[in-house]
C-alpha positions, 0 to 999 in steps of 0.5 A: 884447129890444131892441138896446142903444143904446150908442155909441162915444165918438167915431166917424168914419164916412167912410173918409177920417175913419176914417184921420184919426181914428185916425192920432194914437193913438200920439202921444196915448198916447206918454210924452214922458219914455219911450223914444226913437223909435229904441227904440220902433222897435227893440222894434216897439212902434210896430207891435205895438199896431196888431194888437190890435183885429183879434183881437176886431173881425173877428168881434166877440167882446167887445161883444155888441150890436155882434156882433149887428148885425155878423152875428147879425141878418144872415148868422147868420139867412140861413144858417139857423143861428140866429134872433132871433125878435123883431118889430123893426117895419117893418125886419127883415132876417129878412123881407127888409125890410132895416134900414140902421141895422144893415147898415152896422155891419160895414163901419164897424167893419172900416175903423175897427178893422182896415183903418185899423190895417193901413194904418198897419202898411204905412206903418211896416213895409213894406220895413223889418220885412216880417214885420209887413207880411206879417202885416198882409196876412193879417189884411187879407185875412181882414177884406176877404174878409168885407166884399167877400162882404157888400157886393161892391165896396169900398175896397181899393187906394185906402184912405188916398187924400185926398178921395173914396175910390173903390171897387174891383170885387170882381174886383179885390179878389180879384185883390189879395187873392191877391197880398197872400197871395203876399207874406205866404206867401213872406215868412213861409216864408222866416223859417220856413226860416231858423228865425227866432224869431217877432217876433209873440210877445206880440202875437199874440192868437190861439191860434197865439201868434206861430207863423210856421208856423201863420200860413202854414198859415192864409194858405194855407187862406184862399187855398183858401177864396178860390179856391173862392169864385170857381170859377164865375166864373173856374174857371182862376184858382180851380184855380191858386190852390187848387193853389198853396195845397195844394202849398205847402211848409208847406201848409194845415190838416190837424189840429185843432191848426191851427184858427184860433181867437182868445180873447175879451178879455172871456172870454165868447161873445157868441152865448151871451150873446144866447141865454142872458143875453138869452134872444133867440137860438134854434136855426134850423129848418134846423139841427134839420131837417138835424142832427136828420134825420141823428141827428148827435151834434154837435147836442148840442154846438151846441144844448140841448134845449128847455123847450117840448118837454122832452128834444127840440129845438125850432127857429124858422123864419126869416122867419115872423111873430114875435108878441112877443119872448118867444113862442119863449123856451122853444125850443132855446138854444145849447149847449156849443160857444158856452160857450167864450170862443174864437172860430173863424175857420177850421176844419180840417174846412172845409179838408178840404171845400174840398179835397174839392170841388177834387178833385171838380172834377179838381184836384190836392188830395192825395186823392180827393173821397171821402177828403177829404170823409170826412176833413172829417167826421172832423175836425169830429167830433173838434173837437166831441168826439163819436164815430162819424164812420165810421158817420155818413159811411157812412149812406145812409138818414137824411135831413133832417126836416120842420119842425114848429113846436110853437106855430104849425102854420101854420109847418110845412113839408116838408124841402127837403134830401133828401140822405143823408150817404154819398158819392154818384155824381154831381158835383152830388149830392156837391157838395150833400153836401160843402157840407151837411157844411161848413155843419154844421162851420162853425157858428157862423160864419153869414157863411161859411155864407151865402156858400157858400149863395149860391155853390152853393145848398147846403145847401137851406134853408127859404124865408121865409114873410113876404117884406116886401121889396116885391118887391125880394128874391126869396123863392126866392133870398134876400138876395144882398148888403148895401147900402152903408153909410149912413156911406158914402152920407153921407160918401163919396158919390162912392165909393159912386157908383164902387161902384155903377158896378162892382156890376152892378146896383142897390144893394139886397139882390137884386143878385148879387155878382161871384162869385155867378153864375147857372147850374150848379155844373159 
């Protein structure tokens, strides 16, 4: 299998161009004999159209090859979820010979398709139609959280500036994201309390269908995720923001009806296409080790059994030698979970696990760590349509399995994760259990799983056997970030220079992000 070489008809690579090349879409597509400017504004038509791309581009759900280089060939593999076992030649992210042609795509599509449009919403709605401005801020934060957690410093406050577009430090980006959520939550909560009809109906392409209350819950839950991300570098800020999210009058996700999902506009799942139509995406070794060892019933929802070991699962270890694109073609492919055209941005289970960690740290999360941890397991079981959550959560015997490669015994390796499922006794032990269960529940979003692995070191994952980074990236620590996009190096060099200045290290895959600090978790 090879990556398709399809290209957009026209693409502007620098951030200045990203703003300029999309700035006249409305004018180009306006019917000169149609509605007046006043009528267009009255129906919000000059604003509503700007939201549509976000629902399929933050987590690309419509064009498979674009999703592949946005996330599949990066975080989905580094998280241990799934592998495309193809010998891509001299540049392959899985063995840490990072491919710059792949690794800037997430950046480019974020600014072209999402951030530029949310900037125009700000211009047209701020102070005038603030419900739309508030909504745009939630979407902007959802996108920028992913981008800054991939690259570190990025363009945030300076977007839209003329000339060189300078980068914000990741610390400043997080500070601004919290402020943006403050405005969004306050504005939409005001409208919920006034029983105001939603202006988002017909434009909101998520399963929320324009519901203001659900968007506030999502914003609060997103704040909780951001708060936990910075806990090691700024614990006071993390506690304040986490408790603010949970204590909000509307609150965070609590039932599976709250889950943030978006329907693919082409009614397919790009992960399923890669695994089945392309025959090029298979179960990661860590998934088999952890879910198989726990005899976790979700494994049958996530993966199909294999042809190479009929009736059993067979997985591929990350970063080994892949002889050909068809070598592992009979291993376990994706299962029912990715047959649906729905893409999950955030689960209720994740929110319970975030609250469980907060309680473990002594924060007011509305329950004990054990209660919230077990509620997270129950929510994930319910979401995936499996039973037995209580017995599973109480199991203090089963542990992850050693990895066995049915084709190449040289790839075999002992299990690295040793924890059971049942709530333990020490903070560190329970944190490992929380993050391991969050990792299971967050599937298939490898981006979020990779970020939590970098933050905590959990779940413990198999190390690659074929490190071709030339000594740049540690086999033990793995990839810590993506280098800045080639489009930025070519078209916004002063911006990249400003990003490197606040990065704290070289622009490579080994430099840690601001929140990715060394030292203990407690």
